[in-house]
N, C-alpha and C positions, 0 to 999 in steps of 0.2 A: 791633569787628566780630567778632573771633575769639571773644570771650567770649559774645556773643550767639549765635553759631553753635553753640558748645558747649552752651549752655542749650537751644537749640532741639532739638539732637540728643538731649540727655538727656530732654527732655519726650517726644520721639517714642518713645524706648526705653521709658519708663514706660508710655506708652499701649499699646505692644506687649505689655508684661508683663501689664498688666491684661486685655488681650484674650486673651492666652494662658491666663491663669488661668480666665477665663470658659469658653473653649472646652474646656479640659481637663476641667473639672467637668461640663460638658454631655456631653462624650464618655464620661466614666466612667459617668454616669447612663444613657446610651444603651445601654451594654453590660451593664447590670444590676448594677453594683457597688452594695453597700449604702451608701446615702447618708443615710438618716434616722437621726439620733441619738436616743438614749433621752431625753436631757435637752435641751430647747430651748424657749425662750419663744415661743409662737405666740399672738399676741394680736390684738384688734381694738379700735379706738376706736369706741364706740357713743355717738353724740351725741344729746343731747336738745334742744339749742338750736333753737328753731323747729320741733321735731319732724322734723328732716330725716332722722334714722334712726328715731327712736321718741320719743313716740307719735304716731300719725296720728289717733286718735280721742280726743275730749275725754271725760273721765270725769265725767259729770253725772247719771248714774242707775245703778241696779244693773246693767242690761244693758250700758250703755256702759263701766262699770268692767270687766266680764268681757271685753268686746271689746278694751279697752286692754291688759289682762293677756294675752289670747291673742295679740295682736300681738307682744308681747315673747317669749312662749313659742315662737312660730313662728320668730322670729329666732334664738333660742337653740338650737332644734332644728337649724337649718341650720348654725349655727356648730359645734355638737357633731359633726355629720356630717362637717364639714371638719377635725376634730381640732384645733380651736382650744382652747387650754387656759386662756386668760386673757381675760376681758371687762373692758374699761376703760370704765365707765359714767359719763357726765357727770352728776355729782351736785350740785355747785355750778355753776350755769349761768352766772351773772354774780353779782349780789348777791341771788340767789334760788336756791332749792334744790328738790330733789324728795323731801324727807323732812320730817317735822314737826320743825322746828328751833326752838330757843329763841332763836336769834340772827338768823335771816333768814327772809323770807316764802317761801311756796310760789311756784314759778315758774308763769307763766300757762299754759304749754304743756300742763299736765296737765288743766286744766279749761276753758281759754279765758278764764279770769278771774284776774288777778294776785292772789295772796294767798289764793285759795280752795283748801280741802282737796279732794283727789279722792275722799275717802271710804275710802282705804286707804293703806298706806305703800309707795310704789313701790320704795324702796330695799330695804326688808326683803323684799319680794316678789322682787325681782331676785336678791338674795343667795340666798334659798332655792331659786330655780329654777336658778341656776348651780351651786350645791352639789349639788343633786339630780342634775345631769348630769355631775358630776365636774369642773367647771370652777371656776377662781378668779374672784372678782369684786374689782376694784380701783376704789375711789371716786375719780373724776376731779374734781379741784377746780381751777376757774379762779381764779387768785389775785388779781392786781392789777386787771383790768378789772371794772367794776361795771355796765356796760350803757349804754344810751342815756341821755343826760343828763336827759331829762324822763320817763323810765319810772318806774313806781310804785316798783320796787325801788331804783332809784338815788336817787330823792327821799328815800326812807326812810333810806338810809345817809348821804346828805348832811346830813340833819337830825341824825343821831347824831354824825357827825364833820364838822362844818361847815368845819374848816380842813384836812381831810386828803384831800379829793377834788378832783382836778384835771381840768379839762375840756380835752380835745384833740379838735378837730373837734366832732362831736356825741356823743362818748363820754366817760364818766367813768372815772377810774383812781385807785386808792389810791396815796398817795405813798410810795414805797419808802424815802424818807429819814427817815421819822418812825417812832419805835419802836412807836407804837400800831398801825401797820400789821402789823408782825411778830406782835405779841401777838394781834391780832384774827384774822388768818388761821390762826395756830397754834391758836387757840381753836376755830375751825370744824373743823379737822382732828382736834383732840382730841375734840370732840363726836361726830363720826362714829365715831372709833375706840372711844370708850367705849361707845357705845350699839349698835354694830352689829358683827357678826362678819365684817367685811371682811377680805380677804386683803392688801390694799394701799391706800395713799394715793398717788394719782398727781397731780402738780402740773403745771399748764399755765400758760403766760404768766408764769413766775416770772422776770421780766426787766423792764428798762426798755422802755417803748414806743419804737419806732425814731424817732419824731418828738419825743421828750422833749428839751427844751433843758437840757442838763446845766449845773448851777452848781457842781458839785464835780468833782474829778479822776476819771478813769476807774477808777483803783485804788480810790478811795473808793466810787465807785458800785458796783463789784463787791463790795466789803465790805458795802455796804448790802443787796444781794440775798442774799449769803451769810448775813447775819445772819437774814434771814427764813427761809431754808432751815434754818439751825441751830435756830431756835426751833420750827419744825414738827417737825424730827427729834426734838428733846428731848421734846415733848409726846406724839408718837405712840409712841415707844419707851418712855417712862415708863409709858404705859398698857398697851401690848401689844408687847413686843419682837419678836414674830414677824411683825408687820405690815410688809410691804415698803414702803419709801419710794422713790418713783421720780419722774422728771419727763421732760418732752418738750422738750429744748433745741432751739435752732435747728440745722439739719442740718449746717452747716459750723462746726466749733469755732473755727478761726482760719485765717489765711492759712498755706499750706504753702510750703515752700521753692521749689517749682516750679509750684505751682498756687495762684493767688490766689482769694480768696472773692468778689472783685468787689464789695466793699463790704457784703456781707451775711454776718455770722458772729456766733457766740454771744459770744465773749470780748471783742471790741473794740466791736462795733456796739451790742449790747444788754446788755453787762456781765454775762454769764452765765459763771461759772467752773465749768462743768458737770464737766469732767474733774477739776478740783480737788475737787469735792464727792465724787466717787468715791474719789479718793486719800485724802481726810481722813475717810472713813467717814460722810459726811452723806447719802449716797445708796446704796441697795442696787442700783438699776438705773437705766439711762438708755434712753430711746426717742427718739433724735434724729430730727427730722422731715426726712428725706432725700428730699424730693419733687423730685428732680433726675434727670438721666441723663447718661451719658457722662462727660466730665472733671469735671463738677460732682458726680458721685456716687462713682466708684471710688476716686480718691485720698483722698477725705474719709472714706469708710467704712473704708478701711485705717487712717487716722489714729485713728478711734474704737477700732478693734481693738487698736491699739498702746497704748492708754491705758485699759484696762478695770480695771486694778488688782485683777484676780481677781474682779470683780463682773459683774453681768449687763448686757450691752448688746444691745438688740434694735433692728434697723433699722426706722425708721418709713417704710413704703412708700407711695408716691404712687399707691395703687390707683385713686383717683378720677381720676387723669390718663389712665386708659384711656378715659374717657367722651369722646365727640366734642366736647361743649361745654366740656370742660376742657382737656386737653392732646392728646387723640386719639392717645395712645401706642399702639404696637403691643403685643400681648400679649408678644412676645418681649423687648421692652425691659424689662418688669417681671420676667419669669421669669428673665432673665439676672441681674438684680440679686439676686433671691432665691437663685439658685445661688451667686453669689459671696459673699453674706453668710453662707450656711451653710458655705462652704468656709473662711471665716475664723472659724468657731465662734460666730457671732452669731445671735440669734433674729430674728424679724420681726413687725411690727405693721402691720396694714392700716388705712389711712385712706381711706375710712371703712367701717363695717360694711355699709352698703347696697350699696356698689359691689362688695363681695365676694359677698354673698348674692344680688344680682341677676345674678351671673354675667356681669359686664361683659366683653365680648370673650372669654369663656370662662375667666376667671380662677378661678371656683369649680370648674369641671370640672378644670382643671389642678391646683388645690390638692387636691381630694378624691381624684382618681384617680391622681395622680402624685406631686406634691411632698410633700404631707403625708398620704400614703396611710395611714400607720400612726400611732398616737398617740405623743405625747411628754410627758414630765413637765417641769414648771417647775423649773429648776435650784434646788438647795437653797441656802439662805443659810448656807453653812458658815462664813463669817466671823463670824456671830452665834452659831452653835451647831453643834458637830460631832458630839456624841454621839447616835447613832441610838437609836430605841426598841428594846426587845426584840422578837424575833419572836413571833408567836402560837404557842402551845404545840401546838395541834391544828388539823387541817383535815379536816372530814367532808364527803363527797360522797354525796348521796342522789338516786337516780333515781326519779322519781315515775311513777305509772301513766299520767298524762296526757301524758307525754313531756317534762315539764319536769325540770330538774335544779336542786337546791338545794345551794349551798355554805354551810357553817357553820363558823366558826372561833372559837377562844377569843380574848377580848380581850387585847391586848398591853399591856405596861407602858411608859409613857412615862418617859424619864429627864430631861425638861426641865420647864419651868413652864407649857407650853401647856395649855389646858383639855381637849383631847381629841385622839384620834388618828383618822386616816382610813386606808384600806387600798387597795392596788393589787392587782389580781387578774390572774394570768397563766395561760395555757393552751397546751398543745402536744401533739403526738402522741407525743412521747418523754418519758422520765423520766430524771433529774430535769428539771423545766421550767427552761429557761434564762431567768432573769429579767433578764439583761443585754440580751436581744434585744427591741426594741420591737415586733417583729411578734407577740410572744406576749402583749402587753398586751390584755386584753379589757375591763377596767373600771378606772378611775382614781378615786382619792379617794372610795372608797365609805365612807359614813357608817353605822356599825353593823357587825355581825359576820355578816351573811347576804347572799347574793346569789342571786337566782333567774334562771335562764337559760331563755328561752322555747324551746318545741319547734321554732320556725321557724329557730332558730340551730343550726348544726351544732356539737354539743358534742364537744370533743376528749377524748382519753383521760386526760389528766393535768392537774392544776391546782397552782398555788402562790399563796400570799398573803403580801404584805409589809405591815408596818405603816409608816405615814408620820407624822412629827410635823409641827407647824405651820410649822417652819422648812424643811420639805422633805426632811429626812433620812429615808432608807428603811432599814428593818431587813433582816436576813437573811430568806430566805423559809422558810415552812413548806410542805412538800410533802405532797400527799395520799398515802394508802396505795394502792398499785397494785392494781387489781381483776384477777381472772382475765380473760385476753384475750377468751375466748369470751363471757363474760357482759357485759363492758363493751362490746364491739363490737356485740353484739346490741341492747343497750339504748340506747347513746348515739350510735352511728354510723348506724344505720338501714341503708339499702341502699347498699352500697359499689360503686363503679364501677371496673372493671378498667383498669389502665394499667401501662406499663413505665417510667414516669418521663419518657418522651418523647412518647408518643401515648396519648390517652384514647379509649376506645371509648364512643361516645355511645349510651345506651339509646334505644329508639324512643319518642318522646313520644306520649301519648294523643291521639286526634283532637280532643278538645274543648279541648286546650291551644292549638290554632291557632298553633303555634310558627312564628316567623319568624327568631328569633335564639337563640343560646345565650349565656348569661351565666355567668361564673365569679366567685364571691364569696369573700371571706375569712370567717373565723369571726365577725368583727365585723359582717358584712353589707356591707362595702365592695366595690364592683365592681373587679376587676382585669383582666378581659378580656372582649371581645365577639367572637362568631364568627357567621357565617352557619350555618344549620342544615346539618349534614353528619354522616356516620357516624363520622368520627374527627376529632379536633382536636389541634393541636400544643400541648403543655404544657411543652416543653423549657425555655422561658425563665422559667417560674414558679419562685420560690424554694421550697425544701422546706417542706412544711407541710400543713395540712388545709384543704380547700376544699369549696364547694357548687356544683353545676352546676344551673342553672335554664334553662327556656325563657322567652322573652319574645315577646309578640305586639304587634300595632299598637295595641291598647288599653291597653298598659302593664301587662297582667296576666302574672304569672309563674307557672310550675309547676315545682316542685322535682323533678328527676330522681334526685338522690342526692348522696352525698358521695364524695370520694376523697382519698387521701393520696398525696403525692409524696415 
């Protein structure tokens, strides 16, 4: 009885500690403390199975191809605006794919017909569109499940491997205990890596099905799964060592000393030694599927944080659980988990894309306006390569007559084996530009050596550019040459609004603006504050920086009143 009482007391203390951590970080955020790190994985799982995220339109004609592509572009625009830096796109759906493969047929969702080409390469299109927006694309490969037993794709793989596909219920699975399974799945991952400029290979369902009747010991079963992981790692890294290998393990790794997993965990139940894969260098990142709350979440997320082995762990968030037909969680349940994950130095991954972009219970607003208000970079894979590229030698700033600004820099030299460099661009009102402050990031992973800034964006006084290699290592910055203050202010800042750092004097809007609200935006165009129309507004809580003041009317039309520096 005494022992039980002690355990109960300890568990209660642990709950209080978890609650205290949560409240502490929420409190720090509320008083304006800097919470957003420069490096943090912010990802979404973008599913293609059944078209539940994308696509919604079958590509059967020239016009429907364009519609299908535009659907994806609209999603990516929303994700970019939310400062998502990694899109995990379901590429191998089951035993079917969304690219022209030599190994497996087209998935039916692209055209409505299994095995039919959509008339373009969706994976290549998605890579190009993600890279154009400065986001990474990771190819999501569903490993052991092959789909409904009598589906066209499953019938095809059953004919190819008649002794290697096991039926469980009405689904088929590749047998993890046969060596040909590891070789085959590794071959798919190698095909994707060889042919596409993906930033990562992301493995799903790399485990035993929970209803699989084991005929071997659990230690041997774990070795079987690890063998598949090892073969995939070998093939991917042999092709392109900078491609990140990651997986989505079950959210609870194993039973903890004071918190049981209640029969559902990665290590024992489905034989996933995910933490061992990090320790042994077989994984660059983990995205554990932590679609739980309360005691099912906090102790287990702390356990993942204690076993990162210096690599990337991003918490898989049950964003879908906000939906009334799913878990009907409150928004606060999810946002509290996000704050705690960040406090532990972990990234976050939304499951799924649609629940984020649909703004379910306000999660998109919370993400864009508050939690991920500024950009972040995917953490560098320093365990694979530590030498950064050289900095660009020069940075030239040209202000054009049409109000646009063009940045041009010299190509930097890479010191590693990756095929090309990308560039991060920073801007601020002070010089030298602080490239350690994510608030100064205005463009990430720019391909090429020029960047054009639109006249609708308030251009700051000073810029800096860093080169980035494919492992994520960033160079020292090259800073622009400071222009004379009167010239630069007149050209780039436009009409400046007076303020004393606490109060902003609002210019009188023109009558045709039909102003109802005042909106303050950052240089990147993200909204940081709303106010009712008035002659003066309080800006004391804004961080130091450069901002735009606009009016907003009931039709959603804005009018720029000018810029201001605090």
